[in-house]
N, C-alpha and C positions, 0 to 999 in steps of 0.2 A: 713484166720484167723479161728481158731477153734470156733465153735458155742458156746462153754462154755465161752470162753474169751469174745465173743461178748455179751453174756447174762450178764456177770458181768459188762462190760462197759455200757451197756444200763441201768442196774439197778443203777449204780453210777450216770449216767447222769440224770436219773429220780429223784433220791433223791436230787441232786443239784438243779434241776429245781423246785421241790416241795418246797425246803427250801428258794430259793432266788427270785422266781417269784410269781406273783399273778394274779388271775382272768383269763381273756381270753388268755393272753399271756402264762400263765402256761399250760392251756389246749392245746393250739396250739403246744407248745414245746413238751409236752408229746406225743401227737399224731404223730408228726414228728419223734421222737425217736423210737416209736413203729413201724411205717411204715418202717423206714430205716432198723431196725433190721429184720423185717419180709421179706423185699425184699432181704436183704443179705442172710438170712438163706435159704429161699425157692427159690431163684434164679429168682425172678421177680413176677409180678402180672399177673395172667391170663394164 
C-alpha cells in the first residue's frame, strides 16, 4: 500500500475516532492508529 494512501486512511480513522469516541477510549484508539501507521510505514519498531 502506498504511504500516501495509508496516511489518508489513518487521518480518516482518527477523525472518526475523535467524533464518535470519548475520553480514555478515544486516546487509546488514536494511539493504536498512529502506532499501526508508523509500524507499516517504517517496517517495524526497533
